[in-house]
VOGU-3710 file (C-alpha; in Angstrom, 3 decimals, decimal comma):
1> mferpsqraq> -4,426/3,095/-59,097  -6,135/1,880/-62,314  -5,421/1,158/-65,962  -5,082/4,031/-68,362  -7,981/4,081/-70,841  -5,731/4,926/-73,799  -2,073/5,453/-74,453  -2,815/8,854/-76,043  -5,622/9,950/-73,698  -4,545/12,301/-70,918
11> eviffisdtg> -5,855/12,421/-67,352  -6,366/15,712/-65,524  -7,687/16,652/-62,075  -9,704/19,891/-61,747  -10,368/21,485/-58,335  -13,702/23,385/-58,377  -14,545/26,399/-56,183  -17,310/29,015/-56,182  -15,255/31,145/-58,584  -14,486/28,419/-61,104
21> vskemmftef> -11,537/26,058/-61,578  -9,164/26,907/-58,700  -6,433/24,389/-59,551  -5,463/21,998/-62,340  -2,919/19,196/-62,244  -1,998/16,073/-64,120  -3,197/12,849/-62,551  0,421/11,752/-61,999  0,871/14,796/-59,736  -2,361/13,909/-57,925
31> eavldgvvgl> -0,993/10,403/-57,335  2,019/11,963/-55,581  -0,433/13,813/-53,312  -2,273/10,543/-52,550  1,038/8,835/-51,747  1,861/11,557/-49,208  4,901/12,781/-51,122  3,586/16,352/-51,304  0,684/18,170/-49,683  -1,761/20,799/-50,920
41> qefanttsyc> -1,557/23,381/-48,143  -4,090/25,682/-49,872  -6,748/22,996/-49,289  -5,850/22,295/-45,623  -8,819/21,386/-43,381  -11,282/21,497/-46,299  -13,401/19,163/-48,382  -12,546/19,760/-52,041  -14,907/19,148/-54,960  -12,848/17,740/-57,828
51> vfsvinpglq> -13,251/16,306/-61,313  -11,251/13,474/-62,831  -11,272/14,017/-66,607  -10,009/11,796/-69,429  -9,131/13,994/-72,461  -8,194/12,809/-75,957  -5,565/14,533/-78,161  -8,334/16,599/-79,769  -9,047/18,164/-76,326  -12,349/16,337/-76,242
61> pqafvfftid> -13,353/14,974/-72,804  -14,036/11,256/-72,881  -15,026/10,830/-69,228  -15,833/12,887/-66,116  -15,816/11,609/-62,507  -17,116/14,203/-60,035  -15,639/13,258/-56,623  -14,902/14,819/-53,231  -11,765/14,440/-51,102  -10,876/15,658/-47,579
71> fdengeppst> -7,560/17,267/-46,618  -6,112/17,495/-43,089  -4,286/20,431/-41,482  -1,165/19,573/-43,524  -3,054/19,524/-46,809  -2,766/15,720/-47,066  -5,646/13,342/-47,941  -6,469/10,242/-45,848  -4,065/7,379/-46,462  -7,040/5,029/-46,925
81> wnlpfqtliq> -8,711/7,129/-49,642  -9,215/5,154/-52,825  -11,831/5,690/-55,504  -11,691/3,257/-58,475  -12,029/5,783/-61,317  -11,527/3,263/-64,113  -14,068/0,823/-62,672  -16,659/3,571/-62,347  -15,977/4,747/-65,912  -16,319/1,231/-67,320
91> kanpvtfgsy> -19,694/0,737/-65,607  -21,092/4,160/-66,650  -23,314/4,684/-69,682  -22,138/7,232/-72,292  -23,870/10,616/-72,619  -24,098/12,407/-75,980  -22,341/15,817/-76,189  -22,951/17,291/-79,610  -21,092/15,154/-82,143  -19,437/12,768/-79,688
101> qakvitqssc> -20,134/10,847/-76,495  -18,531/10,927/-73,027  -19,123/9,076/-69,791  -20,188/11,126/-66,751  -20,112/9,675/-63,219  -21,930/11,689/-60,540  -23,526/10,871/-57,212  -26,966/10,395/-58,728  -25,753/8,376/-61,730  -23,467/5,981/-59,792
111> stewhktglw> -24,929/2,492/-59,424  -22,616/1,451/-56,576  -24,058/2,546/-53,225  -20,800/2,578/-51,227  -19,123/4,861/-53,775  -21,925/7,459/-53,801  -20,711/9,121/-50,582  -17,465/10,086/-52,340  -19,205/11,662/-55,372  -21,218/14,846/-55,998
121> dpseqvvavi> -23,727/16,216/-58,527  -22,610/19,262/-60,574  -24,714/21,893/-62,301  -24,577/22,591/-66,055  -22,500/25,715/-65,386  -19,854/23,623/-63,612  -19,512/21,284/-66,597  -19,311/24,275/-68,960  -16,518/25,862/-66,937  -14,602/22,572/-66,948
131> ceaiqanklc> -14,888/22,395/-70,732  -13,636/25,991/-70,962  -10,643/24,987/-68,849  -10,000/22,019/-71,144  -10,021/24,257/-74,214  -7,770/26,808/-72,454  -5,228/23,977/-72,066  -3,209/25,623/-69,292  -1,415/22,322/-68,654  -0,163/22,266/-72,273
141> lstesmdgha> -1,713/18,908/-73,074  -0,537/17,338/-76,313  -3,000/18,080/-79,132  -3,558/17,153/-82,779  -4,020/19,848/-85,458  -7,692/20,693/-85,998  -9,409/23,308/-88,138  -11,653/25,952/-86,661  -14,847/24,112/-87,472  -13,625/20,858/-85,887
151> rqqsipsfat> -12,400/22,711/-82,832  -15,765/24,387/-82,473  -17,454/20,985/-82,788  -15,176/19,618/-80,025  -16,854/21,889/-77,485  -19,962/20,151/-76,074  -23,266/21,948/-75,988  -25,020/21,505/-72,685  -28,033/23,618/-73,546  -29,614/20,671/-75,335
161> qpaaqfaasv> -28,946/18,079/-72,561  -31,880/16,597/-70,660  -32,436/18,162/-67,272  -32,217/14,771/-65,612  -28,500/14,533/-66,463  -27,393/17,530/-64,401  -30,525/18,671/-62,556  -29,172/18,076/-59,043  -28,179/21,440/-57,664  -25,290/21,874/-55,245
171> pvhsrpshiq> -25,726/23,734/-51,875  -24,059/27,147/-51,996  -22,122/26,712/-48,744  -20,880/23,199/-49,425  -19,940/23,026/-53,102  -19,798/25,349/-56,141  -23,061/25,851/-57,968  -23,200/29,402/-59,385  -20,125/29,294/-61,626  -20,466/31,246/-64,928
181> ssqghslpel> -18,161/31,588/-67,897  -15,564/34,321/-68,015  -18,040/37,038/-69,206  -21,200/35,763/-67,513  -22,477/33,967/-70,663  -22,830/30,282/-71,373  -20,259/28,625/-73,600  -22,601/28,231/-76,626  -23,419/31,964/-76,510  -19,708/32,820/-76,454
191> mkevaaqlsg> -19,079/30,600/-79,460  -21,920/32,306/-81,357  -20,426/35,725/-80,593  -17,002/34,561/-81,813  -18,552/33,227/-85,037  -20,382/36,529/-85,600  -17,169/38,490/-85,112  -15,297/36,244/-87,560  -18,027/36,675/-90,200  -17,848/40,456/-89,773
201> vqdvdrdasr> -14,165/40,498/-90,590  -14,921/39,763/-94,249  -16,684/43,169/-94,578  -13,821/45,392/-93,368  -11,499/47,162/-95,760  -7,972/46,130/-96,620  -6,280/48,389/-94,033  -8,380/46,968/-91,263  -7,531/43,485/-92,521  -3,822/44,295/-92,325
211> rlekelgeti> -4,186/45,666/-88,838  -6,044/42,522/-87,864  -3,332/40,328/-89,377  -0,702/42,318/-87,469  -2,643/41,938/-84,230  -3,101/38,252/-84,907  0,635/37,907/-85,541  1,419/39,628/-82,259  -1,152/37,478/-80,528  0,369/34,333/-82,032
221> ktltvdlham> 3,825/35,498/-80,949  2,558/36,159/-77,424  0,824/32,801/-77,331  4,027/31,152/-78,581  5,978/32,760/-75,727  3,287/31,708/-73,262  3,330/28,199/-74,715  7,106/28,044/-74,327  6,822/29,260/-70,715  4,120/26,706/-69,983
231> tqrateleqk> 6,215/23,980/-71,589  9,136/24,955/-69,361  6,826/24,941/-66,350  5,534/21,491/-67,291  9,137/20,285/-67,638  10,028/21,766/-64,251  6,967/20,168/-62,668  7,889/16,825/-64,197  11,451/17,171/-62,867  10,093/18,082/-59,440
241> nlalmeesfk> 7,778/15,109/-59,609  10,691/12,802/-60,454  12,744/14,349/-57,641  9,876/13,837/-55,205  9,463/10,244/-56,340  13,200/9,677/-55,877  13,056/11,269/-52,431  10,088/9,046/-51,571  12,067/5,981/-52,659  15,010/7,110/-50,530
251> qkssfsqmra> 12,747/7,621/-47,533  11,253/4,157/-48,006  14,766/2,689/-48,230  15,789/4,619/-45,110  12,703/3,368/-43,307  13,517/-0,232/-44,286  17,076/0,210/-42,994  15,807/1,734/-39,737  13,396/-1,162/-39,329  16,193/-3,686/-39,914
261> dleqsldeki> 18,429/-1,867/-37,387  15,610/-1,836/-34,842  14,958/-5,568/-35,296  18,678/-6,272/-34,892  18,817/-4,131/-31,734  15,811/-5,931/-30,245  17,358/-9,303/-31,077  20,604/-8,304/-29,342  18,699/-7,143/-26,254  16,809/-10,440/-26,103
271> klsvaearqa> 20,065/-12,391/-26,374  21,606/-10,235/-23,600  18,607/-10,815/-21,301  18,782/-14,582/-21,848  22,531/-14,575/-21,135  21,996/-12,609/-17,910  19,296/-15,046/-16,770  21,590/-18,007/-17,465  24,432/-16,383/-15,543  22,131/-15,669/-12,579
281> lktkyekklk> 20,955/-19,301/-12,493  24,506/-20,573/-12,743  25,607/-18,332/-9,862  22,647/-19,536/-7,792  23,542/-23,198/-8,415  27,207/-22,641/-7,599  26,336/-20,844/-4,356  24,010/-23,650/-3,217  26,557/-26,295/-4,181  29,247/-24,559/-2,141
291> tyeqeyknry> 26,844/-24,389/0,809  26,157/-28,141/0,581  29,864/-28,934/0,369  30,625/-26,761/3,389  27,863/-28,473/5,392  29,292/-31,893/4,516  32,792/-30,860/5,515  31,579/-29,378/8,809  29,708/-32,573/9,691  32,712/-34,713/8,847
301> tekvsamknt> 34,947/-32,490/10,959  32,543/-32,714/13,902  32,435/-36,505/13,694  36,226/-36,747/13,490  36,556/-34,467/16,512  34,071/-36,613/18,435  36,068/-39,717/17,616  39,273/-38,032/18,793  37,663/-37,094/22,124  36,388/-40,649/22,674
311> tsastqavqd> 39,795/-42,159/23,430  43,394/-41,102/23,231  44,478/-44,713/22,756  43,051/-44,920/19,258  45,273/-42,306/17,589  46,280/-44,660/14,847  42,695/-45,729/14,378  41,624/-42,099/14,154  44,338/-41,538/11,564  42,959/-44,480/9,623
321> mqnmlqdkdr> 39,529/-42,947/9,952  40,856/-39,644/8,632  42,428/-41,424/5,692  39,173/-43,167/5,081  37,351/-39,853/5,271  39,807/-38,430/2,780  38,926/-41,307/0,486  35,305/-40,483/1,042  36,068/-36,838/0,270  37,680/-37,965/-2,946
331> mldeknhrid> 34,587/-39,960/-3,730  32,537/-36,907/-2,861  34,653/-34,860/-5,251  33,942/-37,422/-7,933  30,258/-37,162/-7,206  30,585/-33,372/-7,217  32,212/-33,733/-10,614  29,181/-35,705/-11,693  27,035/-32,922/-10,278  29,057/-30,387/-12,267
341> hleerhaeda> 28,506/-32,535/-15,319  24,788/-32,550/-14,596  24,914/-28,785/-14,164  26,624/-28,398/-17,517  23,979/-30,593/-19,055  21,277/-28,446/-17,475  23,049/-25,341/-18,770  23,051/-26,811/-22,267  19,345/-27,503/-21,892  18,837/-23,907/-20,758
351> lklreqaesi> 20,484/-22,643/-23,946  17,773/-24,393/-25,940  15,030/-22,529/-24,034  15,760/-19,130/-25,546  12,214/-18,310/-26,661  10,519/-19,616/-23,490  10,353/-17,039/-20,699  8,740/-19,646/-18,446  11,956/-21,710/-18,517  12,846/-20,306/-15,093
361> dkleakmkqm> 10,093/-22,418/-13,492  11,399/-25,518/-15,259  14,930/-24,752/-14,102  13,648/-24,411/-10,532  12,110/-27,862/-10,859  15,432/-29,191/-12,128  17,191/-27,517/-9,206  14,823/-29,317/-6,841  15,609/-32,579/-8,589  19,311/-31,865/-8,245
371> seelamfrke> 18,823/-31,210/-4,520  17,151/-34,604/-4,224  20,074/-36,158/-6,062  22,450/-34,393/-3,681  20,475/-35,813/-0,751  20,736/-39,245/-2,348  24,488/-38,757/-2,813  24,703/-37,708/0,819  22,960/-40,887/1,958  25,235/-42,869/-0,310
381> klrlmadgad> 28,236/-41,159/1,203  27,006/-41,873/4,729  26,518/-45,492/3,748  30,041/-45,654/2,372  31,327/-44,011/5,526  29,409/-46,516/7,627  30,985/-49,363/5,679  34,402/-47,903/6,356  33,560/-47,290/10,003  32,479/-50,923/10,405
391> kffeklensg> 35,949/-52,021/9,354  37,477/-49,574/11,789  35,261/-50,690/14,674  36,016/-54,313/13,814  39,691/-53,580/14,441  38,772/-51,973/17,762  36,649/-54,965/18,740  39,462/-57,356/17,894  41,725/-55,324/20,162  39,199/-55,769/23,031
401> lnfiayhpga> 38,285/-52,092/23,300  34,873/-50,953/24,683  33,359/-47,464/25,127  31,911/-46,018/28,325  29,320/-43,210/28,209  27,672/-41,340/31,055  24,023/-40,264/31,065  22,057/-38,560/33,882  19,844/-41,039/35,731  21,479/-44,015/34,025
411> ghisvsvkqv> 25,055/-43,560/35,138  27,873/-45,109/33,117  26,818/-47,213/30,166  29,117/-49,703/28,449  28,844/-49,606/24,647  30,339/-52,415/22,632  32,101/-51,792/19,362  29,157/-53,196/17,413  26,793/-50,790/19,179  28,840/-47,648/18,561
421> aeyienpqif> 27,079/-46,712/15,306  23,661/-47,298/16,878  24,688/-45,352/19,987  25,916/-42,403/17,936  22,617/-42,355/16,030  20,577/-41,814/19,286  22,439/-42,041/22,637  19,306/-41,362/24,742  17,721/-44,665/23,659  20,544/-46,523/25,463
431> aaekvglsle> 20,019/-44,424/28,594  16,239/-45,021/28,540  16,715/-48,790/28,199  19,257/-48,752/31,057  16,739/-47,217/33,506  13,817/-49,240/32,095  11,793/-46,378/30,674  10,520/-45,432/27,264  12,433/-42,818/25,338  9,541/-40,354/25,766
441> ayqywlghye> 9,382/-40,852/29,560  13,155/-40,559/29,887  13,269/-37,369/27,838  10,431/-35,895/29,964  12,386/-36,690/33,159  15,597/-35,332/31,602  13,824/-32,002/30,995  12,869/-31,958/34,690  16,404/-32,909/35,685  17,984/-30,123/33,690
451> kpccqapiig> 15,408/-27,511/34,789  13,427/-28,500/37,914  10,370/-26,260/37,943  6,587/-26,637/38,230  4,933/-27,593/34,950  1,348/-26,980/36,066  -0,563/-25,064/33,386  -1,915/-21,651/34,327  -4,005/-18,970/32,609  -2,648/-17,725/29,279
461> gktcgqkiqr> -1,257/-21,081/28,130  1,838/-20,780/30,338  3,214/-22,981/33,142  3,719/-22,157/36,814  7,542/-22,204/36,614  8,057/-22,361/40,429  11,359/-24,054/41,368  10,887/-27,498/42,917  13,062/-30,289/44,270  14,961/-32,260/41,635
471> hgnprdfspg> 14,268/-36,006/41,385  17,555/-37,712/40,575  16,088/-41,163/39,885  13,965/-41,258/36,731  12,137/-44,408/37,893  10,772/-42,553/40,918  9,599/-39,624/38,791  5,856/-39,328/38,152  4,819/-36,825/35,443  2,047/-34,545/36,688
481> isdrcekhkt> 3,033/-35,113/40,340  6,797/-34,994/40,697  6,969/-31,903/38,482  4,471/-29,878/40,580  5,057/-27,401/43,402  3,313/-27,850/46,765  0,511/-25,539/45,703  -0,367/-27,554/42,584  0,113/-31,012/44,205  -3,047/-30,499/46,263
491> gisatqrvfs> -5,917/-32,673/45,015  -3,806/-34,737/42,647  -4,563/-38,430/42,892  -1,829/-40,965/42,933  -3,589/-42,746/40,099  -2,509/-39,941/37,743  1,042/-41,174/37,856  2,174/-42,220/34,403  5,087/-44,534/33,596  6,138/-45,742/30,246
501> s> 8,004/-48,983/30,294
//
């Protein structure tokens, strides 16, 4: 989180409550809490008042940062929490504590406005209790040998500090403010009592001195055992910390693997969806192509059948026509092969549109273009067929063969070989010319001839529909008069008769 101020200085986090220091931990352990490796369940759903302390090997505090931190229901701090301890310490001015100086960062002394909300102001009693905890050294911090006088000088005296340094009191219900030392006295008073007791030892007799030495020996032995136990505990905590860090690394590695697997799975699903879309388009094209081919074959079959019914004397000619149609079919197959080639080319283009979901619209446009090409191929085929038919009809003409067709109102019509193609295109034009009418007038009469009924309009947009006498001669038929019943002929003027020549 920040640079260490010294290779030999040690960093400790103190948790403060109304009863004193409720928890102590090394800053490395606190970093594991910030990283979410472990939680502090005893502080769940609370706002804790803490102190970041930098302590030198002589157990002298070099810096204090009084900060607050929130914990959720799992005893974990916010993932976005970050307070730059080292930056705050570097910007702070030192405060004199007896024979040495230390930097103290509180809410009132912080010069950075946006960091003030994460800090708090302690009372003098709070600072005294923290110094007691430092001297107690429950975390077994590494220390250098010091004599009694130096050790006594290492404890700061807060009685002489200006009130402005720690005057801000802390609300009772929000943060600790009434903390006292272990016997209800301030730390300087306790040190005076200890000094008085030590000076009184010189006045006791020799037996009392021996008893005191024995008690001191037992006390040293007990403290040695406690020190050994604390050392073991520190070792165990360090091992647990390493194990937690290793577990965190494994979890991060597992998360990376899961993320890679998920990305691979998504990539496979995308590829599968693209393949399915291509297959659907290909099936659609093939189905339409088969439909077009079947329509062509049906039309060719109908035309061949019509030619067979025209005359029985042209069997050989019909066979030639069939052969010619087979040639045309072969040409059609070649064109279909070209279409298949175009389809393959379109399929290759579709493969390049993997990342474009809107490619379906473009493919539809290409399908429309292909349909236009198919229509063009169809016209080309009809033209080729017409060229072949011209040769066939030329043979018929050379043999002196003519065709006779019958049409209502026109009778039998002779069609020369040269007129066969034109006649097949629209036979009714020949019938209309034979009777001397326009195609529209002839078709109107033909409707009357096939269904003789009154065409007078009535209410509702319908016609009368009454059966009337059929007029067999189209030239004598007058629209609006000849197609009316006796009831609707009344009042109709002869000038309303319409002929189209």
